N, C-alpha and C positions, 0 to 999 in steps of 0.2 A: 504493500500500500504506500509506503514512504517513497519508494522508487517511482511510482506512478505520479505522486504529487510533485516530486522534483522535476520530472519530465514535463508535466503540465506547466510548472512555473517557468522553466527555461523556454518552452515554446511560446508562452504568453509574453515573455520579455522580448524575444526575437520578433514576434508579430507586432507588438506595440512599437518597437523601434522602426519597423518597416512602415507602419501606418503613419507614425510621426514624421518619418522622412518624406513621405508623399505630401504631407501637409506643411512642410517647412518647420517642423518642430522635432527634429531628430533627438536632441538631448532630452527634451521633456518626455518623449515617447519611451526612451530607454529607462529613464528614472521611474516613470509610472509603471512600466512593465516589470522592472526589477523589484520595486518596493511593494506594489499592490497586486502583481500577477494578472489574473484574468480581469479583475475589476479595473486595473490600470489600462488594460486594452480597451475596455468599454469606454472609459473616460477619454482617452486620446482619440477614439473614433468619433466621439461627440463634439470635440473641440473644433472650432472653425479653422480654416487655413490661416497661416500667418500673413497679415496684410503687408508686411515689409518685404516680402519675397516676390 
């Protein structure tokens, strides 16, 4: 069970980084993905694109 949770956490961090990169928020995506996991992925998906990019 622990192995499964670690894999889900790592995949969530990578996915949040990818979504954040597409929105111009790479660093924020990685941070949310690492610290919050799947919830961070949802949060970064709901954030708007960076207007400065």
